[in-house]
C-alpha positions in Angstrom: -56.0 210.2 -16.8 -59.7 210.2 -17.3 -61.5 207.6 -19.4 -62.7 210.2 -21.9 -59.2 211.6 -22.4 -57.8 208.1 -22.9 -60.5 207.4 -25.5 -59.8 210.6 -27.4 -56.1 209.9 -27.4 -56.8 206.4 -28.8 -59.1 207.8 -31.5 -56.4 210.4 -32.4 -53.8 207.7 -32.7 -56.1 205.6 -35.0 -56.8 208.6 -37.2 -53.1 209.4 -37.4 -52.4 205.8 -38.4 -55.0 206.0 -41.1 -53.6 209.3 -42.4 -50.1 207.7 -42.5 -51.5 204.7 -44.5 -53.1 207.1 -47.0 -50.0 209.2 -47.3 -47.9 206.0 -47.8 -50.3 204.9 -50.6 -49.8 208.3 -52.2 -46.1 208.2 -51.9 -45.9 204.8 -53.5 -48.6 205.4 -56.2 -48.2 209.2 -56.8 -48.4 210.1 -60.4 -45.5 212.7 -60.2 -42.4 213.1 -58.2 -43.9 216.3 -56.6 -46.8 214.2 -55.2 -44.4 211.7 -53.7 -42.3 214.4 -52.0 -45.4 216.0 -50.6 -46.7 212.7 -49.3 -43.3 211.9 -47.6 -43.3 215.4 -46.0 -46.8 214.7 -44.8 -45.7 211.3 -43.4 -43.0 213.0 -41.4 -45.4 215.5 -40.0 -47.9 212.9 -39.0 -45.2 210.7 -37.5 -44.0 213.7 -35.4 -47.6 214.3 -34.2 -48.0 210.6 -33.4 -44.9 210.7 -31.3 -46.2 213.7 -29.4 -49.6 212.0 -28.8 -47.8 208.9 -27.5 -45.7 211.1 -25.2 -48.9 212.6 -23.9 -50.6 209.3 -23.4 -47.7 207.8 -21.4 -46.9 211.1 -19.6 -43.3 210.9 -20.7 -41.0 213.6 -21.8 -38.8 211.1 -23.7 -40.8 211.4 -27.0 -40.6 215.2 -27.3 -37.0 215.6 -28.3 -37.1 212.9 -31.0 -40.3 214.5 -32.4 -38.5 217.8 -32.6 -35.6 216.2 -34.4 -38.0 214.5 -36.8 -39.6 217.8 -37.6 -36.3 219.4 -38.2 -35.0 216.6 -40.5 -38.3 216.4 -42.3 -38.2 220.1 -43.1 -34.6 220.0 -44.3 -35.2 216.9 -46.4 -38.4 218.2 -48.0 -36.6 221.5 -48.8 -33.7 219.6 -50.4 -36.0 217.4 -52.4 -38.0 220.4 -53.6 -34.8 222.2 -54.6 -33.6 219.1 -56.5 -36.9 218.8 -58.4 -36.9 222.5 -59.2 -33.2 222.9 -60.3 -31.8 219.4 -60.7 -29.1 219.8 -58.1 -29.1 220.4 -54.3 -25.8 222.1 -53.8 -24.9 224.8 -56.3 
């Protein structure tokens, strides 16, 4: 791997870490429940992207399947939370 690509991957990981810290701050401090759900959904998306970048950095296929599962569970959980906030129950 070239030095430029390694530097860009490191910068990307730092930016994703900063985005996760800001989203965690919003999830803990959000004024409404909708803000908190959106921040947690964003956290799962950035965690998935971080796992993919780590997989690219170490040239390993091991990180791709857990990233896919994280995306799937993040989508399902954010949909369930949105439905709960909208109607007050998840299963009708």
